[in-house]
C-alpha positions as CSV (number, residue, x, y, z in Angstrom):
1,M,0.0,0.0,0.0
2,S,1.4,3.3,-1.0
3,W,1.2,6.4,1.2
4,H,0.3,8.6,-1.7
5,P,-1.8,6.6,-4.1
6,H,-2.6,9.7,-6.3
7,N,-0.4,11.2,-9.0
8,D,-0.2,14.9,-8.4
9,E,2.2,16.9,-10.4
10,E,5.3,18.0,-8.6
11,D,5.2,21.4,-6.8
12,P,7.5,23.8,-8.8
13,S,8.2,25.9,-5.7
14,A,9.2,22.8,-3.6
15,N,13.0,23.6,-3.7
16,D,12.7,27.5,-3.4
17,C,13.8,27.6,0.2
18,N,16.9,25.5,0.0
19,Y,19.7,27.6,1.1
20,N,23.3,26.7,0.6
21,F,25.8,26.4,3.5
22,P,27.4,29.9,3.3
23,Q,24.0,31.5,3.4
24,V,23.0,29.5,6.5
25,L,26.3,30.2,8.1
26,F,26.0,33.9,7.4
27,A,22.5,34.1,8.8
28,F,23.6,32.1,11.9
29,V,26.5,34.3,12.6
30,L,24.6,37.5,12.0
31,G,21.7,36.4,14.3
32,F,24.2,35.2,17.0
33,T,26.1,38.5,16.9
34,C,23.0,40.6,17.1
35,M,21.6,38.6,20.0
36,F,25.1,38.6,21.8
37,V,25.3,42.5,21.4
38,L,21.8,42.9,22.7
39,A,22.3,40.5,25.6
40,V,25.5,42.3,26.7
41,D,23.6,45.6,26.5
42,E,20.8,44.2,28.7
43,I,23.4,42.8,31.2
44,Q,25.0,46.2,31.4
45,D,21.7,47.8,32.1
46,F,20.7,45.3,34.8
47,K,21.5,46.7,38.3
48,G,20.5,43.7,40.4
49,C,17.4,41.9,41.4
50,P,14.7,44.3,42.6
51,L,13.0,41.6,44.6
52,N,15.8,41.4,47.2
53,E,15.0,45.0,48.5
54,K,11.3,44.1,49.2
55,P,10.9,40.6,50.6
56,L,8.2,38.5,49.2
57,K,5.2,37.7,51.4
58,W,6.0,34.0,51.6
59,R,9.5,34.8,52.9
60,D,8.1,36.2,56.2
């Protein structure tokens, strides 16, 4: 028994989104660099946990 018993014509756009390795590597490095820069910026802006100044009710 075949999984696809019908004979549909092949989709012409089936291979439109196949990227080659340099494109994938460039996109990964670009994304990683952007996220790293944004994370470092957030870490620099972070001044400590605000919850330590006001204890939570369940800590009492």
